[in-house]
C-alpha positions as CSV (number, residue, x, y, z in Angstrom):
1,M,0.0,-0.2,0.4
2,A,1.2,3.7,-0.6
3,Q,2.9,5.1,2.2
4,R,0.7,8.4,2.8
5,E,1.6,11.5,5.0
6,K,1.5,15.3,5.6
7,L,4.0,16.6,3.7
8,T,6.1,18.8,4.9
9,E,9.4,21.0,4.4
10,K,10.8,18.9,7.2
11,L,10.2,15.2,5.7
12,V,11.0,16.3,2.7
13,R,14.3,17.8,4.4
14,A,14.9,14.2,6.0
15,A,13.9,11.4,3.3
16,E,16.4,9.6,3.2
17,P,17.3,8.1,-0.2
18,R,17.1,4.3,-0.9
19,A,17.9,1.9,-3.4
20,G,15.8,2.6,-6.4
21,I,12.8,5.3,-6.5
22,Y,10.5,5.9,-3.9
23,Q,7.0,7.5,-3.6
24,V,5.0,9.5,-1.0
25,F,1.7,10.1,-1.3
26,D,0.3,13.7,0.5
27,E,-2.7,12.7,2.4
28,D,-3.8,16.1,1.6
29,V,-4.6,16.1,-2.1
30,R,-5.0,13.2,-4.1
31,G,-1.9,11.8,-6.7
32,F,0.0,14.2,-4.8
33,S,3.6,12.8,-4.1
34,L,7.0,13.3,-3.5
35,R,9.4,11.1,-5.1
36,I,12.8,10.2,-3.4
37,F,15.4,9.0,-6.1
38,S,18.6,7.0,-5.2
39,S,21.1,9.9,-5.3
40,G,19.3,12.3,-3.3
41,S,17.2,14.1,-5.8
42,R,13.4,14.8,-4.8
43,H,10.8,15.4,-6.7
44,F,7.4,16.4,-6.8
45,A,4.2,15.1,-8.9
46,L,0.7,14.0,-9.5
47,D,-0.5,10.4,-10.4
48,Y,-3.9,10.8,-11.8
49,R,-5.9,8.3,-14.4
50,V,-7.3,9.4,-18.0
51,K,-9.5,7.4,-20.0
52,G,-8.4,4.0,-17.6
53,R,-4.9,5.2,-18.5
54,Q,-2.3,6.1,-15.6
55,R,-0.5,9.4,-15.9
56,R,2.4,11.2,-14.0
57,F,2.5,14.6,-14.0
58,T,5.8,16.4,-13.0
59,I,5.6,19.4,-10.9
60,G,9.8,20.1,-9.7
61,R,12.5,19.7,-8.3
62,W,12.4,20.4,-4.3
63,P,14.2,22.7,-3.4
64,E,13.1,24.8,-6.4
65,W,9.5,24.4,-5.6
66,T,8.6,24.4,-2.2
67,V,5.9,22.0,-0.8
68,T,3.8,24.6,-0.6
69,A,4.2,25.8,-4.1
70,A,4.2,22.4,-5.1
71,R,0.5,21.1,-3.4
72,E,-0.7,24.8,-4.6
73,Q,-0.4,23.4,-8.4
74,A,-1.2,20.3,-7.6
75,K,-4.2,21.5,-6.2
76,A,-4.5,23.6,-9.9
77,L,-3.7,19.9,-11.9
78,R,-6.7,18.6,-10.2
79,R,-8.6,20.8,-10.7
80,I,-8.1,20.5,-15.0
81,I,-8.3,16.6,-13.9
82,D,-11.5,16.9,-12.4
83,D,-13.4,19.1,-15.7
84,G,-12.2,16.0,-17.8
85,G,-8.4,17.8,-19.1
86,D,-4.8,15.8,-19.3
87,P,-2.8,17.8,-18.0
88,L,0.8,15.5,-19.4
89,G,-0.8,15.2,-22.7
90,E,-1.0,19.2,-23.1
91,R,2.5,19.4,-22.1
92,E,3.3,16.7,-24.5
93,A,1.1,18.3,-27.1
94,G,3.4,21.7,-26.6
95,M,6.5,20.2,-26.7
96,A,5.8,18.0,-30.2
97,A,4.2,21.8,-31.3
98,P,6.3,23.5,-34.1
99,R,8.9,26.6,-32.6
100,I,10.2,28.9,-34.9
101,P,13.5,27.3,-35.6
102,D,11.4,24.1,-37.1
103,L,9.8,27.3,-38.9
104,I,12.7,28.9,-40.2
105,D,14.6,25.0,-40.8
106,R,11.0,24.3,-43.5
107,Y,11.5,27.6,-44.8
108,I,14.5,27.5,-45.5
109,E,15.1,24.1,-46.6
110,T,11.3,24.3,-49.1
111,H,11.2,27.5,-49.8
112,T,14.9,29.1,-50.2
113,P,15.9,26.7,-53.0
114,N,13.9,28.4,-55.4
115,L,15.6,31.9,-54.8
116,A,18.5,33.6,-56.6
117,P,21.4,33.0,-54.7
118,N,21.8,36.2,-53.5
119,N,18.2,36.4,-52.5
120,R,18.7,33.0,-51.0
121,A,21.6,33.4,-49.0
122,D,20.1,37.2,-47.5
123,Q,16.9,35.6,-46.3
124,I,18.7,33.1,-44.3
125,S,20.8,35.5,-42.6
126,M,17.8,37.9,-41.8
127,L,16.3,34.7,-40.0
128,R,19.1,33.3,-38.7
129,K,20.8,36.6,-37.1
130,L,18.0,38.8,-36.7
131,V,14.3,36.4,-36.1
132,Q,16.4,32.9,-34.7
133,P,18.0,34.9,-32.0
134,V,15.1,37.1,-30.5
135,W,12.0,35.1,-31.0
136,K,14.2,31.8,-29.9
137,H,12.5,28.5,-28.6
138,K,8.9,30.3,-29.1
139,L,5.9,28.5,-30.1
140,V,5.4,29.3,-33.9
141,E,1.5,30.0,-32.9
142,D,2.5,31.9,-30.4
143,I,4.4,34.4,-32.2
144,T,1.5,37.6,-32.3
145,L,1.3,41.1,-34.8
146,E,2.9,43.1,-31.3
147,D,5.9,40.5,-31.3
148,V,6.6,41.1,-35.4
149,D,6.2,45.0,-34.8
150,R,8.3,45.0,-31.5
151,L,10.9,43.5,-33.5
152,L,11.1,44.9,-36.7
153,S,11.4,47.8,-34.4
154,D,14.5,46.8,-33.2
155,I,16.0,46.1,-36.4
156,A,15.0,49.6,-37.8
157,K,16.7,51.1,-34.8
158,G,19.9,49.7,-36.0
159,R,20.8,48.4,-32.9
160,A,23.7,45.8,-32.5
161,R,22.4,42.4,-33.5
162,P,21.9,39.7,-31.3
163,S,25.0,37.6,-32.6
164,K,27.4,40.7,-32.1
165,A,26.1,41.8,-29.0
166,K,30.3,42.8,-28.4
167,P,31.0,44.7,-31.6
168,N,35.5,43.8,-32.0
169,N,35.6,46.1,-34.9
170,R,36.5,49.7,-32.6
171,A,35.2,51.6,-35.7
172,R,32.2,50.4,-35.4
173,K,32.0,51.3,-31.7
174,L,32.8,54.3,-32.1
175,Q,30.4,55.4,-35.2
176,G,27.3,54.1,-32.7
177,S,23.9,52.4,-34.3
178,K,22.3,53.5,-37.8
179,P,19.0,53.1,-38.5
180,T,18.4,50.6,-40.7
181,P,14.3,51.2,-41.7
182,I,15.4,48.9,-45.2
183,R,16.1,46.1,-43.4
184,A,13.0,46.1,-41.4
185,N,10.8,46.1,-44.0
186,R,12.6,43.0,-46.2
187,T,12.8,41.2,-42.8
188,G,8.9,42.0,-42.5
189,E,8.5,40.7,-46.0
190,V,10.6,37.5,-45.4
191,L,8.2,36.7,-42.4
192,R,5.1,37.7,-44.2
193,K,5.9,35.3,-46.1
194,M,7.2,32.5,-44.2
195,F,3.9,32.6,-41.7
196,S,1.9,32.6,-45.1
197,L,3.3,29.4,-45.9
198,A,3.2,28.6,-42.0
199,V,-0.3,28.5,-42.4
200,Q,-0.7,26.9,-45.5
201,W,1.1,23.9,-44.1
202,K,-1.3,24.5,-41.3
203,L,1.0,25.3,-38.6
204,R,-1.0,27.9,-36.8
205,P,-4.0,29.3,-38.2
206,D,-3.1,33.0,-39.7
207,N,-0.6,35.3,-40.7
208,P,0.8,37.7,-37.7
209,A,3.2,39.4,-39.8
210,M,0.5,40.1,-42.9
211,G,-0.3,43.8,-41.3
212,F,3.6,44.5,-40.3
213,H,4.1,47.8,-40.3
214,R,5.9,49.4,-42.9
215,R,8.5,52.1,-42.7
216,I,9.0,54.9,-45.0
217,E,12.5,53.9,-46.9
218,T,14.5,56.9,-48.9
219,E,15.8,54.7,-51.6
220,R,19.3,56.5,-53.0
221,E,19.6,57.8,-56.3
222,R,23.1,59.0,-57.3
223,Y,23.9,59.3,-61.1
224,L,27.0,60.2,-62.6
225,S,27.6,63.7,-64.5
226,M,28.7,63.6,-67.8
227,D,32.4,64.5,-66.0
228,E,32.1,62.0,-64.0
229,I,31.1,59.5,-67.0
230,D,34.2,60.7,-68.5
231,R,37.1,60.2,-65.6
232,L,35.6,56.7,-64.7
233,A,36.1,56.3,-68.2
234,K,39.7,57.6,-68.3
235,A,40.6,55.7,-65.3
236,L,39.5,52.4,-66.7
237,G,41.7,53.1,-69.9
238,K,44.7,53.2,-67.6
239,A,44.1,50.5,-65.3
240,E,46.5,47.2,-65.2
241,D,43.5,44.9,-64.6
242,Q,41.4,45.3,-67.8
243,R,39.2,42.2,-67.0
244,A,37.7,43.9,-64.0
245,A,37.3,47.4,-66.3
246,N,35.4,45.5,-69.1
247,I,32.7,44.3,-66.2
248,I,32.6,47.8,-65.4
249,R,32.6,48.9,-68.6
250,M,29.5,46.0,-69.7
251,C,27.7,47.1,-66.3
252,M,27.7,51.3,-67.9
253,L,27.0,50.5,-71.8
254,T,23.9,47.8,-70.5
255,G,22.2,48.7,-67.1
256,G,23.3,45.6,-65.7
257,R,23.6,44.2,-62.6
258,L,27.0,43.4,-61.4
259,G,26.2,39.6,-60.7
260,E,24.6,39.8,-64.3
261,V,28.0,40.6,-65.5
262,R,30.0,39.1,-63.8
263,C,27.8,35.5,-64.7
264,A,27.9,36.3,-68.6
265,R,29.1,33.6,-70.8
266,F,29.7,33.3,-74.8
267,E,26.5,31.6,-75.5
268,Q,24.4,34.3,-74.5
269,F,25.0,37.1,-76.6
270,N,24.4,37.2,-80.9
271,L,27.3,39.2,-82.2
272,E,24.8,38.6,-85.6
273,F,21.9,40.0,-84.3
274,A,23.8,42.4,-81.5
275,T,21.7,40.9,-78.4
276,W,22.3,39.6,-75.2
277,S,19.8,36.8,-73.3
278,K,20.4,36.3,-69.8
279,P,19.0,33.6,-68.4
280,A,16.8,33.4,-65.5
281,T,19.1,32.2,-62.9
282,T,21.1,35.0,-63.5
283,T,18.2,37.7,-63.4
284,K,16.9,39.1,-60.2
285,Q,13.3,38.7,-61.3
286,R,13.9,35.0,-62.5
287,K,12.9,35.0,-66.1
288,V,15.2,35.4,-69.2
289,H,15.9,39.2,-70.0
290,R,16.6,39.2,-73.6
291,L,18.3,43.2,-74.7
292,P,19.8,44.6,-77.6
293,I,23.5,45.7,-77.2
294,S,25.5,47.8,-78.8
295,P,28.3,48.1,-80.8
296,D,30.8,48.8,-77.9
297,V,29.1,46.1,-75.9
298,A,29.6,43.7,-78.8
299,A,33.4,44.8,-79.2
300,I,34.1,43.3,-75.8
301,V,32.5,40.4,-76.1
302,R,34.9,39.8,-79.0
303,Q,38.0,41.2,-77.2
304,R,36.8,38.9,-74.5
305,Q,36.9,35.5,-76.9
306,T,40.9,36.1,-78.2
307,A,41.3,36.7,-74.5
308,V,39.8,33.6,-72.7
309,H,41.3,30.5,-73.5
310,P,39.4,28.5,-75.8
311,G,36.5,26.0,-74.3
312,C,36.2,28.5,-71.1
313,P,32.1,29.6,-70.9
314,W,33.1,32.3,-68.8
315,L,33.4,35.8,-70.4
316,F,35.1,36.6,-67.1
317,P,36.5,33.3,-65.9
318,G,37.7,33.8,-62.6
319,D,40.5,32.6,-60.6
320,V,39.6,29.3,-59.5
321,P,39.2,27.2,-62.3
322,G,35.6,26.6,-63.8
323,Q,34.2,29.9,-61.7
324,P,34.0,33.3,-63.0
325,V,34.8,36.2,-60.8
326,K,33.6,36.3,-57.4
327,E,34.8,39.8,-57.0
328,I,35.9,43.0,-57.7
329,R,35.1,45.2,-54.7
330,R,39.5,46.5,-54.2
331,F,39.3,47.0,-57.8
332,W,36.4,49.2,-57.7
333,R,37.7,51.4,-54.4
334,Q,41.1,52.0,-56.5
335,I,38.9,53.5,-59.7
336,Q,36.9,55.2,-57.4
337,S,39.8,57.3,-56.1
338,E,41.4,57.7,-59.4
339,A,38.2,59.1,-61.1
340,G,37.7,61.4,-57.9
341,I,34.1,59.5,-57.3
342,A,33.8,58.4,-53.4
343,G,30.6,57.1,-52.2
344,V,29.5,55.8,-56.2
345,R,28.5,52.0,-55.9
346,I,28.6,49.5,-58.8
347,H,25.0,49.7,-58.7
348,D,24.7,53.9,-59.8
349,L,25.8,52.9,-62.8
350,R,22.6,51.1,-63.3
351,H,21.2,54.8,-62.0
352,T,23.1,56.1,-64.2
353,F,22.7,54.1,-67.3
354,A,18.9,55.1,-66.6
355,S,19.2,59.0,-66.3
356,L,21.2,58.6,-69.9
357,L,17.8,56.8,-71.4
358,V,16.0,59.6,-70.1
359,S,17.6,62.3,-71.3
360,G,18.0,60.3,-74.7
361,G,13.9,60.8,-74.6
362,A,13.3,56.9,-73.7
363,S,10.1,56.1,-72.0
364,L,9.3,54.6,-68.5
365,E,8.3,51.3,-70.3
366,M,11.3,51.1,-72.7
367,I,13.6,51.7,-69.8
368,G,11.8,48.9,-68.1
369,K,12.5,46.6,-70.3
370,L,16.3,47.4,-71.4
371,L,16.6,47.5,-67.4
372,G,14.7,44.0,-66.7
373,H,12.3,45.4,-64.9
374,S,9.1,42.8,-64.3
375,Q,7.0,45.4,-62.3
376,M,6.4,49.0,-63.8
377,R,6.6,50.5,-60.3
378,T,10.3,49.9,-60.1
379,T,10.8,51.7,-63.4
380,Q,8.4,54.9,-62.0
381,R,11.6,55.5,-59.8
382,Y,12.9,57.6,-62.4
383,A,10.2,59.5,-63.7
384,H,10.7,62.4,-62.1
385,M,13.6,63.0,-64.8
386,M,10.7,62.7,-67.2
387,D,10.7,66.4,-66.5
388,S,13.6,67.0,-68.5
389,P,12.4,66.4,-72.0
390,L,8.5,67.7,-70.7
391,R,10.5,71.4,-70.3
392,D,11.9,71.1,-73.6
393,G,8.6,70.8,-75.3
394,V,7.3,73.3,-73.4
395,N,9.8,75.7,-74.7
396,A,9.9,75.0,-77.6
397,V,5.9,75.6,-77.6
398,A,7.2,78.9,-76.5
399,E,9.5,80.1,-78.3
400,M,6.7,79.6,-81.8
401,M,4.5,81.4,-79.6
402,K,6.5,84.4,-79.2
403,P,5.9,86.2,-82.9
404,Q,2.8,86.1,-81.5
405,L,2.4,86.6,-78.0
406,R,4.4,89.4,-75.9
407,I,4.5,90.0,-72.3
408,V,3.5,93.7,-71.3
409,Q,3.1,95.4,-67.8
410,G,-0.2,94.0,-65.9
411,G,-1.4,91.4,-68.2
412,V,-0.2,89.3,-72.2
413,Q,-1.2,91.2,-75.4
414,G,-2.7,89.3,-78.1
415,G,-1.4,89.9,-81.3
416,R,-2.9,91.0,-84.1
């Protein structure tokens, strides 16, 4: 027969370990007991039956749990059991429920392989470095819109990442935090997609990131002047590394992204029809992008055909056999210095290409097609630059009207 006594702190403290485990049940609360292990450890538990099945719910270890606290917990659990509940079953279900690391792993495994390599790496970085260290092992179903907004607010403030709470870079320490609203928006978009998939996977009923607060983004617009373009061209002409110089030239002449140019292959160019067909694997929009090329670009391709070892598919082969050029940042810093264009990014050459198209009278639709934009709103960022052609048109009309209209004091006097 089970041993029953009034559990007290004195009794628990005096309980002597034996070989194996023995149990002392409380006189007041049915099923509430003290379990004494041979190691000397003491645990409080509640034994009960559900649908004819014997269950044991471990409340906690003494002395972390006092007798009084453990007894109150046992009473609360007993009320749940009397109402038809199963505390241990609920605990086990909670332990088996998917948690944030599980959702992140599944998202990375099933969704990110369909993304462009750079986008995939960036999303993984956001989830691993910005999201997971904050939410840790929270249940997927427990994340709320408030949790999402709190996380994105911290990211927008630009505070040190949880994984880099103490930067080892002295310059970064002195510089302090820098607001990163765009990073917060991108993280919010990733969370929205991830929780949308979680709903599809029936891991939770709703999407807590659907209505996240989007920060205002001030897009950087930097266009090279004709004088800067001239200085850049001269610096490229003097450069010792003409392979890297030609990469920059192609970015300037095609408006292509650096990754598209770096990974260009000879088979993508049709010099007879003067076209470049970028495969979906290298474009940001994940679609084949075919565009015309100028004679200058065709000349670069022909020059590379003579400079590259026969049989190499890459227009700009890298130092690693079988791979294209991986990095030209050091070269670009040198060119920036020599051309006097500090602060200009390689991507700004793409914006400059668009600005020159606008000044040449190209429509937004044409610019979008040449740059490979999948959405018109992306091209709309160049709409304000259309003012110059419009102003030229207005001025032309004024010139034609000048013989008929002349400005007089107090109004406009009509012609005869």
